[in-house]
Every structure is written in C-alpha cells, then in structure tokens.
GUKE-406361 format. One record per residue (C-alpha): residue number from 1; residue in three letters; chain; x, y, z. Coordinates in nm, 4 decimals, padded with zeros to 6 digits. Each point is the difference from the previous one (the first is absolute). Example, Ala and Ser with C-alpha at 12.3 -4.5 7.8 and 13.67 -1.06 7.14 Angstrom:
@k=1 | r=Ala | c=A | px=01.2300 | py=-00.4500 | pz=00.7800 .
@k=2 | r=Ser | c=A | px=00.1370 | py=00.3440 | pz=-00.0660 .
//
This chain:
@k=1 | r=Met | c=A | px=21.4200 | py=-11.6441 | pz=-06.5265 .
@k=2 | r=Thr | c=A | px=00.1223 | py=00.3530 | pz=-00.0495 .
@k=3 | r=Ser | c=A | px=-00.0809 | py=00.2069 | pz=-00.3059 .
@k=4 | r=Gln | c=A | px=00.3685 | py=-00.0216 | pz=-00.0963 .
@k=5 | r=Gln | c=A | px=-00.0250 | py=-00.3806 | pz=-00.0028 .
@k=6 | r=Lys | c=A | px=-00.3190 | py=00.0183 | pz=-00.2075 .
@k=7 | r=His | c=A | px=00.1702 | py=00.2289 | pz=-00.2538 .
@k=8 | r=Phe | c=A | px=00.2826 | py=-00.2531 | pz=-00.0227 .
@k=9 | r=Leu | c=A | px=-00.2475 | py=-00.2740 | pz=-00.0996 .
@k=10 | r=Ile | c=A | px=-00.1942 | py=00.2012 | pz=-00.2586 .
@k=11 | r=Gly | c=A | px=00.1068 | py=-00.0888 | pz=-00.3521 .
@k=12 | r=Lys | c=A | px=00.1756 | py=-00.3244 | pz=00.0983 .
@k=13 | r=Arg | c=A | px=-00.0927 | py=-00.3170 | pz=-00.1932 .
@k=14 | r=Val | c=A | px=-00.1918 | py=-00.2708 | pz=00.1899 .
@k=15 | r=Leu | c=A | px=00.1723 | py=-00.3406 | pz=-00.0162 .
@k=16 | r=Arg | c=A | px=-00.3023 | py=-00.2229 | pz=00.0720 .
@k=17 | r=Arg | c=A | px=-00.3772 | py=00.0061 | pz=00.0319 .
@k=18 | r=Ile | c=A | px=-00.1113 | py=00.1258 | pz=00.3405 .
@k=19 | r=Glu | c=A | px=-00.3441 | py=-00.0729 | pz=00.1395 .
@k=20 | r=Gly | c=A | px=-00.1824 | py=00.1103 | pz=00.3112 .
@k=21 | r=Pro | c=A | px=-00.1351 | py=-00.2482 | pz=00.2547 .
@k=22 | r=Thr | c=A | px=-00.3358 | py=-00.0148 | pz=-00.1834 .
@k=23 | r=Gly | c=A | px=00.1632 | py=-00.0783 | pz=-00.3343 .
@k=24 | r=Glu | c=A | px=-00.0264 | py=00.3563 | pz=-00.1311 .
@k=25 | r=Val | c=A | px=00.2866 | py=00.0769 | pz=-00.2378 .
@k=26 | r=Ile | c=A | px=00.2172 | py=00.2848 | pz=00.1276 .
@k=27 | r=Ala | c=A | px=00.2685 | py=-00.0209 | pz=-00.2676 .
@k=28 | r=Gln | c=A | px=00.0844 | py=-00.2118 | pz=-00.3012 .
@k=29 | r=Glu | c=A | px=00.3514 | py=-00.1083 | pz=-00.0902 .
@k=30 | r=Gly | c=A | px=00.1559 | py=00.2746 | pz=-00.2119 .
@k=31 | r=Asp | c=A | px=-00.2245 | py=00.2826 | pz=00.1268 .
@k=32 | r=Leu | c=A | px=00.1573 | py=00.3276 | pz=00.1038 .
@k=33 | r=Val | c=A | px=-00.0734 | py=00.0969 | pz=00.3600 .
@k=34 | r=Thr | c=A | px=-00.2436 | py=00.2904 | pz=00.0360 .
@k=35 | r=Phe | c=A | px=-00.1168 | py=00.1961 | pz=00.3020 .
@k=36 | r=Glu | c=A | px=-00.3406 | py=-00.1702 | pz=-00.0300 .
@k=37 | r=Met | c=A | px=00.1658 | py=-00.3419 | pz=-00.0018 .
@k=38 | r=Ile | c=A | px=00.1878 | py=00.0896 | pz=00.3189 .
@k=39 | r=Gln | c=A | px=-00.3263 | py=00.1093 | pz=00.1654 .
@k=40 | r=Lys | c=A | px=-00.1739 | py=-00.3239 | pz=-00.1055 .
@k=41 | r=Ala | c=A | px=00.2925 | py=-00.2104 | pz=00.1284 .
@k=42 | r=Lys | c=A | px=00.0030 | py=00.1902 | pz=00.3290 .
@k=43 | r=Ser | c=A | px=-00.3739 | py=-00.0481 | pz=00.0560 .
@k=44 | r=Ser | c=A | px=00.0383 | py=-00.3733 | pz=-00.0744 .
@k=45 | r=Asp | c=A | px=00.3038 | py=-00.0438 | pz=00.2278 .
@k=46 | r=Gln | c=A | px=00.2165 | py=-00.0870 | pz=-00.3030 .
@k=47 | r=Leu | c=A | px=00.2253 | py=00.3067 | pz=-00.0063 .
@k=48 | r=Leu | c=A | px=00.3035 | py=-00.1898 | pz=00.1283 .
@k=49 | r=Ile | c=A | px=-00.0551 | py=-00.2706 | pz=-00.2635 .
@k=50 | r=Leu | c=A | px=-00.0255 | py=00.2674 | pz=-00.2691 .
@k=51 | r=Ser | c=A | px=00.3133 | py=00.1804 | pz=00.1177 .
@k=52 | r=Leu | c=A | px=00.2011 | py=-00.3256 | pz=00.0005 .
@k=53 | r=Asn | c=A | px=-00.1093 | py=-00.0911 | pz=-00.3528 .
@k=54 | r=Val | c=A | px=00.1088 | py=00.2965 | pz=-00.2105 .
@k=55 | r=Glu | c=A | px=00.3095 | py=00.0734 | pz=-00.2042 .
//
C-alpha cells in the first residue's frame, strides 16, 4: 500500500469490528482510522479488510 493510499484511509470511519487472526482487536465499529491502526492491520494481514470496511 502506498503512502497516498494510507493517507486516503486516515480519518475514515470504520464500519465494523476488525480483529487479527489471534483475536486482537484492530478497530472497533465507529473508530476513525489512524496511522497506528493501519500499521496494526498491516502487521496482522488485515489491511485489505480494513480498507474495504471504511466510509
């Protein structure tokens, strides 16, 4: 994911709870996407899920 794509996601509202494969919560429904959230999603292989579940 390019930095331009990351900047597009930052500040968007998350539509549903997103968890990593170990059950760790990456984002709650209603959260605003942060850079840290993107990093956590990327390290948990959930970045695509995160990017498809924002408005």
